[in-house]
C-alpha positions in Angstrom: 3.1 -33.7 -16.8 0.2 -33.0 -14.4 -1.5 -29.8 -13.6 -4.4 -27.6 -14.8 -2.9 -27.5 -18.3 -2.2 -31.2 -18.6 -2.9 -32.2 -22.3 -2.0 -28.8 -23.7 0.9 -28.8 -26.1 3.0 -25.6 -26.6 5.6 -25.1 -29.3 8.2 -22.6 -28.1 10.2 -20.8 -30.8 11.4 -18.2 -28.3 14.8 -17.4 -26.9 16.5 -15.8 -23.9 13.9 -14.5 -21.5 10.4 -13.1 -22.2 9.2 -15.9 -24.5 11.0 -18.7 -22.7 9.5 -17.5 -19.4 6.0 -17.3 -21.0 6.3 -20.9 -22.2 7.9 -22.1 -18.9 4.9 -20.7 -17.0 2.6 -22.7 -19.2 4.8 -25.8 -18.6 4.8 -25.2 -14.9 1.0 -25.3 -15.0 1.2 -28.7 -16.7 1.5 -28.1 -20.4 3.9 -30.2 -22.6 6.3 -27.6 -24.0 8.6 -28.4 -27.0 11.3 -25.9 -27.5 12.4 -25.5 -31.2 16.0 -24.3 -31.2 18.0 -23.3 -34.2 21.6 -24.5 -34.8 23.0 -21.2 -33.5 21.5 -22.0 -30.1 19.6 -19.9 -27.6 21.9 -17.2 -26.5 21.1 -18.0 -22.9 23.0 -21.3 -23.2 26.2 -19.2 -23.1 25.4 -17.2 -20.0 27.4 -17.5 -16.8 27.5 -19.1 -14.4 27.7 -22.6 -16.1 27.7 -25.8 -14.2 29.6 -28.5 -16.2 28.6 -26.8 -19.4 25.0 -26.1 -18.6 24.0 -22.5 -18.1 22.0 -21.8 -15.0 20.2 -19.0 -16.9 19.1 -21.5 -19.5 18.1 -24.1 -17.0 15.9 -21.7 -15.0 13.8 -20.8 -18.1 13.9 -24.1 -19.9 14.2 -27.1 -17.6 11.5 -29.6 -18.3 10.9 -28.5 -21.9 11.6 -31.1 -24.6 14.0 -29.9 -27.3 14.0 -30.2 -31.1 17.0 -28.6 -32.8 16.4 -28.1 -36.5 17.8 -26.0 -39.3 14.9 -24.5 -41.2 17.1 -23.6 -44.1 17.4 -27.2 -45.1 14.8 -28.5 -47.5 12.1 -30.6 -45.7 12.8 -29.1 -42.3 9.9 -26.5 -42.5 7.4 -29.2 -43.4 8.2 -31.1 -40.2 7.8 -28.0 -38.0 4.6 -27.1 -39.7 3.3 -30.6 -38.9 4.4 -30.1 -35.3 2.4 -26.8 -35.1 -0.6 -28.6 -36.6 -0.6 -30.6 -33.3 0.0 -27.6 -31.1 -2.5 -25.7 -28.9 -0.2 -22.7 -28.3 2.8 -21.3 -30.2 5.1 -18.8 -28.4 7.6 -16.6 -30.3 9.5 -13.5 -29.4 11.3 -12.5 -32.5 11.3 -9.0 -34.1 8.1 -8.4 -36.0 8.2 -10.0 -39.4 10.7 -12.7 -38.6 8.2 -15.6 -38.3 6.6 -14.6 -41.6 10.1 -14.7 -43.3 10.5 -18.2 -41.8 7.1 -19.3 -43.1 5.8 -19.8 -39.5 3.6 -16.7 -39.1 0.1 -16.8 -37.5 -1.8 -16.7 -40.8 0.1 -19.6 -42.2 -0.2 -21.8 -39.1 -3.9 -20.8 -38.4 -4.8 -21.8 -42.0 -3.7 -25.3 -41.1 -4.7 -25.3 -37.4 -7.7 -23.0 -36.7 -7.6 -23.9 -33.0 -4.1 -22.5 -32.6 -3.3 -19.8 -30.0 -0.3 -17.8 -31.3 1.5 -15.6 -28.8 3.8 -13.0 -30.2 6.1 -11.1 -27.8 8.0 -8.1 -29.1 9.2 -4.7 -28.1 6.6 -2.5 -29.7 4.0 -4.9 -31.3 3.6 -6.6 -34.6 2.4 -3.5 -36.5 3.0 0.2 -36.4 5.9 2.7 -36.8 8.2 1.0 -34.1 7.4 -2.6 -35.0 10.8 -3.3 -36.6 12.9 -1.8 -33.7 15.2 -4.0 -31.7 14.1 -4.3 -28.1 15.8 -5.5 -24.9 14.6 -4.9 -21.4 16.8 -2.0 -20.5 15.9 -0.2 -23.7 12.1 -0.7 -23.3 12.3 0.3 -19.7 14.0 3.5 -20.8 11.4 4.2 -23.4 8.4 3.4 -21.2 9.1 5.6 -18.2 10.4 3.0 -15.9 14.0 4.2 -15.9 12.9 7.9 -15.7 11.0 7.1 -12.5 14.0 5.4 -11.0 16.3 8.3 -11.9 13.9 10.9 -10.6 13.5 8.9 -7.3 17.2 8.7 -6.6 18.0 12.1 -7.9 21.2 13.6 -6.5 21.9 10.4 -4.6 23.1 8.8 -7.8 26.7 9.5 -8.8 25.9 8.5 -12.3 22.8 7.5 -14.3 22.2 3.7 -14.2 19.4 1.3 -15.1 17.8 -1.3 -12.9 19.7 -4.6 -12.4 16.8 -6.8 -13.4 15.0 -7.3 -16.7 11.5 -6.2 -15.6 10.2 -5.6 -19.2 11.1 -9.2 -20.2 9.7 -10.8 -17.1 6.5 -8.9 -16.9 5.8 -9.3 -20.6 6.5 -13.1 -20.4 3.9 -13.3 -17.6 1.4 -11.2 -19.5 1.9 -13.5 -22.5 1.1 -16.5 -20.4 -2.0 -14.7 -19.0 -3.1 -13.9 -22.6 -2.6 -17.5 -23.7 -4.8 -18.8 -20.8 -7.5 -16.3 -21.7 -7.4 -17.3 -25.4 -7.5 -21.0 -24.4 -10.6 -20.2 -22.3 -12.2 -18.4 -25.3 -11.3 -21.4 -27.6 -13.1 -23.8 -25.2 -16.3 -21.8 -26.1 -15.8 -21.1 -29.8 -13.4 -23.9 -30.9 -11.3 -21.2 -32.7 -7.9 -19.9 -31.7 -6.4 -16.4 -32.2 -3.3 -14.3 -32.5 -2.2 -12.5 -29.3 0.2 -9.5 -29.7 2.0 -8.7 -26.4 4.4 -5.7 -26.7 7.0 -5.0 -23.9 6.3 -1.3 -24.0 2.6 -1.7 -23.5 3.2 -4.1 -20.7 5.5 -1.7 -18.9 3.0 1.1 -19.1 0.1 -1.2 -18.1 1.9 -2.6 -15.0 3.2 0.7 -13.6 1.3 1.4 -10.5 2.1 5.1 -10.7 1.1 5.6 -14.3 -2.0 7.4 -13.2 0.2 10.1 -11.7 2.7 10.2 -14.6 -0.1 10.6 -17.1 -2.2 13.0 -15.1 0.3 15.0 -13.0 -1.0 17.1 -10.2 0.8 19.4 -7.7 1.2 17.4 -4.5 3.9 19.6 -2.9 5.9 17.1 -0.8 3.3 14.3 -0.5 4.5 11.1 -2.1 2.4 10.5 -5.3 1.4 6.9 -4.5 1.2 4.8 -1.4 4.9 4.9 -0.9 6.7 1.9 -2.5 9.5 4.2 -3.7 9.6 6.1 -0.4 10.1 3.2 2.0 12.7 4.0 4.7 15.6 1.8 5.6 16.6 1.2 9.2 18.9 -1.0 11.4 17.2 -3.6 13.5 17.8 -4.3 17.2 20.7 -6.7 16.4 22.1 -5.0 13.4 19.8 -6.3 10.7 19.2 -4.1 7.7 15.4 -3.7 7.3 13.0 -1.8 5.1 9.5 -0.7 6.1 6.4 -0.5 3.9 5.3 3.0 5.0 6.7 6.5 4.2 7.8 8.7 7.0 6.8 11.7 5.0 3.4 10.8 3.6 0.4 12.1 5.5 -1.4 8.8 5.0 1.3 6.7 6.6 3.0 9.1 9.2 0.3 8.4 11.8 1.1 4.7 11.6 4.5 5.4 13.1 3.0 7.5 15.9 0.7 4.6 16.8 3.5 2.1 16.7 5.8 4.2 18.9 3.0 5.4 21.2 4.1 9.0 20.4 1.0 11.0 19.5 2.9 14.1 20.7 5.0 14.1 17.6 1.9 15.1 15.6 2.0 18.6 17.1 5.8 18.9 16.8 6.3 21.8 14.3 9.1 19.7 12.6 6.6 17.0 11.7 3.3 18.8 11.4 3.1 18.7 7.6 4.5 16.6 4.7 6.8 19.5 3.8 8.0 19.9 7.4 8.6 16.1 7.6 10.5 16.1 4.4 12.7 19.0 5.6 13.3 17.3 8.9 13.3 13.7 7.8 16.7 13.0 9.3 15.4 14.0 12.8 12.3 11.9 12.3 14.4 8.9 11.1 16.6 9.3 14.2 13.6 9.1 16.6 12.3 6.0 14.9 15.7 4.4 14.8 16.3 5.0 18.5 12.9 3.4 19.3 13.9 0.3 17.2 17.0 -0.1 19.5 14.7 -0.5 22.5 13.6 -4.0 21.3 15.5 -7.1 22.2 14.9 -8.8 18.9 13.5 -8.5 15.4 10.4 -10.6 16.2 9.2 -8.3 18.9 9.7 -5.3 16.7 7.9 -6.9 13.8 4.9 -7.7 16.2 4.5 -4.0 17.2 4.9 -2.7 13.7 2.3 -5.2 12.5 -0.1 -3.9 15.2 0.3 -0.4 13.6 -0.2 -1.8 10.0 3.5 -1.3 9.1 5.0 -4.2 7.2 8.7 -4.9 7.9 11.2 -6.9 5.9 14.8 -7.9 6.6 17.0 -7.3 3.6 18.2 -10.8 2.6 19.7 -12.5 -0.4 17.4 -14.9 -2.4 19.6 -17.7 -1.0 18.9 -16.7 2.5 15.2 -16.6 1.9 15.3 -20.2 0.6 16.8 -21.4 3.9 14.0 -19.8 5.9 11.1 -21.7 7.7 8.7 -20.2 5.2 10.7 -21.6 2.2 10.8 -25.0 3.7 7.0 -24.9 4.3 6.2 -23.6 0.8 8.8 -25.8 -1.0 10.1 -22.6 -2.5 12.9 -24.2 -4.5 13.3 -27.0 -7.0 16.4 -29.1 -7.4 17.1 -29.5 -11.1 19.9 -31.8 -12.5 22.8 -30.0 -14.2 23.2 -33.2 -16.4 26.6 -34.0 -15.0 25.7 -35.5 -11.6 25.3 -32.2 -9.9 22.2 -29.9 -9.6 20.9 -26.4 -9.8 18.7 -25.0 -7.0 16.0 -23.0 -8.9 12.8 -21.1 -7.9 9.8 -23.3 -7.3 6.2 -22.7 -8.5 4.4 -19.7 -7.2 1.0 -21.4 -6.9 -0.7 -24.3 -5.1 -3.9 -25.9 -6.4 -6.3 -27.8 -4.3 -7.2 -30.3 -7.0 -4.0 -30.4 -9.1 -0.5 -31.6 -8.2 2.3 -29.9 -10.1 5.1 -32.2 -11.0 8.8 -31.2 -10.7 10.1 -29.5 -13.9 12.7 -32.1 -14.8 16.1 -31.6 -16.5 17.2 -28.9 -18.9 17.6 -30.4 -22.3 20.6 -30.4 -24.6 20.0 -29.3 -28.2 18.1 -31.8 -30.2 17.8 -34.3 -27.3 14.2 -35.1 -28.1 14.3 -34.9 -31.9 13.3 -38.5 -32.4 10.8 -38.6 -29.5 8.9 -35.5 -30.6 8.8 -36.2 -34.3 7.7 -39.8 -33.7 4.9 -38.5 -31.6 3.5 -36.5 -34.5 3.7 -39.4 -36.9 7.1 -38.8 -38.6 8.6 -42.1 -39.6 12.0 -43.3 -38.4 13.2 -43.3 -42.0 12.1 -39.7 -42.5 13.8 -38.7 -39.3 17.0 -40.4 -40.4 16.9 -38.6 -43.8 16.5 -35.3 -42.0 19.6 -36.1 -39.9 21.5 -37.1 -43.0 20.5 -33.9 -44.8 21.8 -31.8 -41.8 18.3 -30.5 -40.9 18.2 -32.1 -37.5 21.1 -31.5 -35.1 21.9 -33.0 -31.8 24.4 -32.1 -29.1 25.9 -35.6 -29.1 29.1 -34.6 -27.2 27.2 -33.5 -24.2 24.6 -36.2 -24.4 27.3 -38.9 -24.4 28.8 -37.5 -21.2 25.6 -37.2 -19.0 25.0 -39.5 -16.1 
């Protein structure tokens, strides 16, 4: 691997999303990531869609990681994994609090052997405290932390029934916060020579990353003014040629309403009693929307409209699928996707890296590994003899997905 984290070794005990994304982010930055997978397999291997037996979900979070599959219940297995952690710079785990201690792989045990270790624990509510033992998945934590309440309040009567968001924000944000914390701890270690344990709860992450928490925690009477800059109050329109578009500015907010007047060259609307205040604009938003929409239809194309909105500091976006974005001229320029083998002669198109470095070249992620594919390679790299590896296979401690490996191209 190449990249800013070249030479850093990460042992990834995590599964599904938050932990795997944390470790994948470190890998994308150049770290060597070894995923330690139990015989029961990472649940995401079973997710649909699957291309020739390899789950796209699994591939997106784990392509490029080396894989060791081991049963820690078999005598001798734990000793090998402890030795692997002795050689690690970072350990990532996202089990319920207490699980790693039960397995004999908690921070205190590993740090006593490897004082330079950075140990990242991702969980729902932290490693200690009254909620530490609770199960936690993204929709549940989003509900507990105010995220879902904000969505329900925003849509209000427009929702026929209560529903949660379609994406796992709590997992993704916490995985990224875990990666940030690991980088900070590595920087501190470079000064002190000593590692540390980093506790990253999903609930704390959702609270810390909510841009409207200041309002939810310190409510003030705003009448009909939007409480923040307007991300949840962005209007939808139809473009000149039928495109569905969204704008960055609220029609109602007193901060952003003047932008529309500037864009349309309609200062007269400021004195229209229907639009003179935020309350009036909210009551007459359908009329205001109609005026703006009619103005949109005067343009011959979306590019000219975008130009005039940009002049007035209103950002505009066409509503597209992710697939459509990846066929754009921007995506081609950025190299926004990676093509990853599905291990059967085909490929997955997956998101590319979200950074470019002026002095580091990031290598492609490589293939998603089958269970146990790198057992021998990894254990040999930490000094485990071939005879010892064979004995672990014979004892049933090491497992390998031989059926799939025998069929790959």
